[in-house]
C-alpha positions in Angstrom: -3.9 147.2 71.2 -3.2 144.5 73.8 0.6 144.3 73.7 2.0 145.7 77.0 5.1 147.1 75.2 2.8 148.9 72.7 1.0 150.5 75.6 4.3 151.7 77.1 5.4 152.9 73.7 2.2 154.9 73.3 2.3 156.2 76.9 5.9 157.3 77.0 8.1 157.0 73.9 5.5 158.6 71.6 4.6 161.3 74.2 5.2 164.6 72.3 5.5 166.8 75.4 7.9 164.4 77.0 10.1 164.5 73.9 9.9 168.2 73.7 11.0 168.6 77.3 13.8 166.0 76.9 12.4 163.4 79.2 13.9 159.9 78.9 12.4 156.6 80.0 15.3 154.8 81.7 13.6 151.7 83.0 10.1 150.2 82.9 8.8 146.9 84.3 5.4 145.9 85.7 4.3 148.5 88.2 7.6 150.4 88.1 9.3 153.0 85.9 12.1 155.6 86.0 12.3 158.8 83.9 15.1 161.4 83.8 15.7 164.9 82.4 18.1 167.8 82.6 16.5 171.2 83.4 17.0 173.6 80.5 16.6 177.4 80.6 13.2 177.2 78.9 11.9 175.0 81.7 12.3 177.6 84.4 9.5 179.7 85.8 9.5 183.5 86.2 11.7 183.4 89.4 14.4 181.3 87.8 13.6 177.9 89.3 12.3 174.7 87.7 8.7 175.2 86.7 6.2 173.1 88.6 4.7 171.9 85.3 8.1 170.5 84.4 8.3 168.5 87.6 4.7 167.3 87.2 5.3 166.2 83.6 8.4 164.2 84.5 6.5 162.4 87.3 3.4 161.9 85.1 5.4 160.2 82.4 7.0 157.9 84.9 3.5 157.1 86.3 2.2 156.5 82.7 5.0 154.0 82.0 4.4 152.1 85.3 0.6 152.1 85.0 0.6 150.9 81.4 3.1 148.1 82.1 0.4 145.6 82.7 -2.2 146.3 80.0 -5.0 147.3 79.6 -4.4 151.0 78.9 -4.4 153.2 81.9 -5.2 157.0 82.1 -4.9 159.3 85.1 -8.0 160.0 87.2 -6.3 162.3 89.7 -2.8 163.3 90.5 -1.5 165.3 93.5 2.0 166.8 93.7 3.9 168.3 96.6 6.9 170.5 95.8 9.6 170.1 98.4 12.8 171.6 97.0 13.6 174.2 94.3 15.9 173.2 91.5 17.6 175.3 88.9 19.0 175.2 85.3 21.4 172.3 84.7 19.9 170.1 87.4 19.5 166.4 86.5 16.2 165.0 87.8 15.0 161.4 88.2 11.4 160.4 88.8 10.7 156.9 90.1 7.2 155.6 90.0 6.1 152.6 92.1 2.7 150.8 92.1 1.1 150.8 95.5 -2.2 149.1 94.6 -3.7 147.5 91.5 -7.2 146.3 90.9 -9.1 145.3 87.7 -10.2 148.9 87.2 -7.8 151.2 89.0 -4.2 151.6 90.1 -2.5 153.7 92.7 1.0 155.0 92.2 3.6 157.0 94.2 6.3 158.9 92.4 9.4 160.5 93.9 11.4 163.2 92.0 15.0 163.5 93.1 17.9 165.7 92.1 21.5 164.5 91.4 22.3 164.6 95.1 19.4 162.2 95.7 17.5 164.8 97.6 13.7 164.7 97.3 12.4 167.5 95.1 8.7 166.5 94.8 6.4 163.7 95.7 3.4 162.6 93.6 0.4 160.3 94.3 -1.7 159.4 91.3 -4.7 157.1 90.6 -5.4 155.7 87.2 -8.3 154.1 85.5 -7.6 150.9 83.6 -9.6 150.8 80.4 -11.2 147.6 79.2 
């Protein structure tokens, strides 16, 4: 599989968890991607706010699209998330992934998750391995 679009398709549009959560890929170009979702009741944690795993998955899928935009296939090595603001059911979230560094073997990405008021909800830094 050497077609960049095929890699993005594999990384995002065919992502079963992303589909299940209702995540949409809005934009993707080399080193950049945007994903969105609306928080549904089943995506809340026990105290009634958006589950951290939901935010992580939204950001992870944006990072997957950005990192697989070049070919070869990229997979996460490590990802760090900071939760900055709680959100609730009905909130519309946007994750924007930007490439910070790219080498032949690795890539570094920063992702911002924002709410509909454009307030920062979470920040993510992730490093990927680029497969040969």
